C-alpha positions in Angstrom: 41.2 12.0 52.6 39.4 10.5 55.6 36.1 10.2 53.6 38.0 8.5 50.8 39.6 6.1 53.2 36.3 5.2 54.8 34.5 5.0 51.4 37.2 2.6 50.2 36.8 0.4 53.2 33.0 0.2 52.7 33.5 -0.5 49.0 36.0 -3.3 49.7 33.7 -4.9 52.2 30.7 -4.8 49.8 32.9 -6.0 47.0 33.9 -9.1 49.0 30.2 -9.7 50.0 28.9 -9.5 46.5 31.7 -11.5 45.1 30.9 -14.4 47.5 27.3 -14.2 46.5 28.2 -14.1 42.8 26.3 -10.7 42.4 29.4 -8.7 41.4 28.2 -7.8 38.0 24.8 -6.6 39.3 26.4 -4.5 42.1 28.8 -3.0 39.6 26.0 -2.0 37.3 24.2 -0.4 40.3 27.3 1.4 41.6 28.2 2.6 38.1 24.8 4.2 37.7 25.0 5.8 41.1 28.5 7.2 40.3 27.3 8.6 36.9 24.2 10.2 38.5 26.3 12.0 41.2 28.8 13.1 38.5 25.9 14.6 36.4 24.0 16.3 39.3 25.5 18.8 41.6 22.1 19.1 43.3 22.2 15.4 44.2 25.7 15.8 45.7 24.6 18.8 47.7 21.5 16.9 48.9 23.5 13.9 50.2 26.1 16.1 51.9 23.5 18.3 53.7 23.6 18.3 57.5 20.1 19.7 57.7 18.3 16.7 56.0 17.8 13.6 58.2 19.6 10.4 57.0 16.4 8.5 56.9 14.9 11.1 54.5 18.1 10.9 52.4 17.9 7.1 52.2 14.3 7.1 51.2 14.9 9.8 48.5 17.9 7.9 47.1 15.7 4.8 46.9 13.2 6.8 44.8 16.1 8.3 42.6 17.5 4.8 42.1 14.4 2.5 42.0 16.2 -0.5 40.4 18.9 -1.0 43.0 19.7 -4.6 43.8 19.3 -6.1 47.2 23.0 -5.7 48.0 23.0 -2.1 46.8 20.0 -1.3 49.0 21.6 -3.0 51.9 24.7 -0.8 51.4 22.5 2.3 51.3 20.7 1.3 54.6 24.0 0.2 56.2 25.5 3.6 55.5 22.4 5.3 56.8 22.5 3.3 60.1 26.2 4.0 60.5 25.6 7.7 60.0 27.7 7.7 56.9 25.1 8.0 54.1 27.0 11.1 52.8 29.6 8.6 51.6 27.2 6.8 49.2 28.6 8.5 46.1 32.2 8.0 47.2 31.6 4.4 48.0 30.1 4.0 44.5 33.2 5.6 42.9 35.5 3.4 45.0 33.5 0.2 44.2 33.6 0.9 40.5 37.4 1.5 40.7 38.0 -1.7 42.7 35.8 -3.7 40.4 37.7 -2.4 37.3 41.0 -3.3 39.0 39.8 -6.8 39.9 38.4 -7.5 36.4 41.5 -6.0 34.6 39.5 -3.2 33.0 41.0 0.1 32.0 39.1 3.3 31.0 41.0 5.2 28.3 40.1 8.6 27.0 41.4 9.8 23.6 40.9 13.5 23.0 41.3 14.5 19.4 40.3 17.5 17.2 37.7 15.4 15.3 35.9 12.2 15.8 38.1 9.3 14.7 37.1 6.4 12.5 36.1 3.1 14.0 39.0 1.4 12.4 41.5 3.8 13.8 39.9 3.6 17.3 40.1 -0.2 17.1 43.8 0.0 16.2 44.5 2.4 19.1 42.5 0.3 21.5 44.4 -2.8 20.4 47.8 -1.0 20.9 46.8 0.2 24.4 45.6 -3.3 25.4 48.9 -4.8 24.3 50.8 -2.1 26.3 48.7 -2.3 29.5 47.6 -6.0 29.4 44.1 -4.9 30.4 40.7 -4.8 28.9 40.4 -1.3 27.4 37.3 0.7 27.2 38.2 3.5 24.8 36.3 6.8 24.7 36.9 9.3 21.9 36.3 12.9 23.0 36.5 15.9 20.6 38.2 19.1 21.5 38.5 21.7 18.7 41.0 23.7 20.7 43.8 21.1 20.2 44.4 22.3 16.7 45.8 18.9 15.8 47.3 15.8 17.3 45.8 14.0 20.3 45.8 13.5 24.1 45.7 10.0 25.5 44.6 9.5 29.1 45.3 6.0 30.5 44.4 5.8 34.2 46.3 8.6 36.0 48.8 9.0 33.1 48.4 11.4 30.2 50.3 11.5 26.9 49.8 14.9 25.3 50.8 14.9 21.6 48.6 17.8 20.6 49.8 20.7 18.5 48.5 23.0 21.2 50.9 21.5 23.7 53.8 21.5 21.2 53.2 25.2 20.5 53.3 25.9 24.3 56.5 23.9 24.6 58.0 25.8 21.7 56.9 29.1 23.2 58.5 28.1 26.6 61.7 27.1 24.8 61.9 30.6 23.1 61.3 32.3 26.4 64.0 30.3 28.1 66.6 31.0 25.3 65.7 34.7 25.1 66.4 35.2 28.8 69.8 33.6 28.7 
């Protein structure tokens, strides 16, 4: 919790700095690539969290891993290093992406279905979610064969589960509740 709070403060500070310099889009692109890299590599996360490796070595390695960082992103990296908080780099990136999306009115939505849906149907769902949330929706369709049928819609921290798998679980629970009474 403390790391998240500190990461959020750094992200807010750098959001306001880049906003005043009109570099918000560039910083978002950088932080989004950092966020994705840390999500995809457990080794990178272990490296940044290591207490054995010096912060200067971490910063130099991260500069090599992310060679196309903008000036502001590089300044953030070195600021974290000088503050002894370089282990927060990935958390700051996550917070920055979240704050940027909030500021711009963007909403990531995940639609899990048993098969890939048609582009027309995805566009219709995206339009409906945009009208309900009043945000710019970025819809991702993921396939999960275990659902049997139906779908799961994840909007922010809310989830609507209309899968057959969930309906069968609910029905099973209902049978168990009535048989014990």
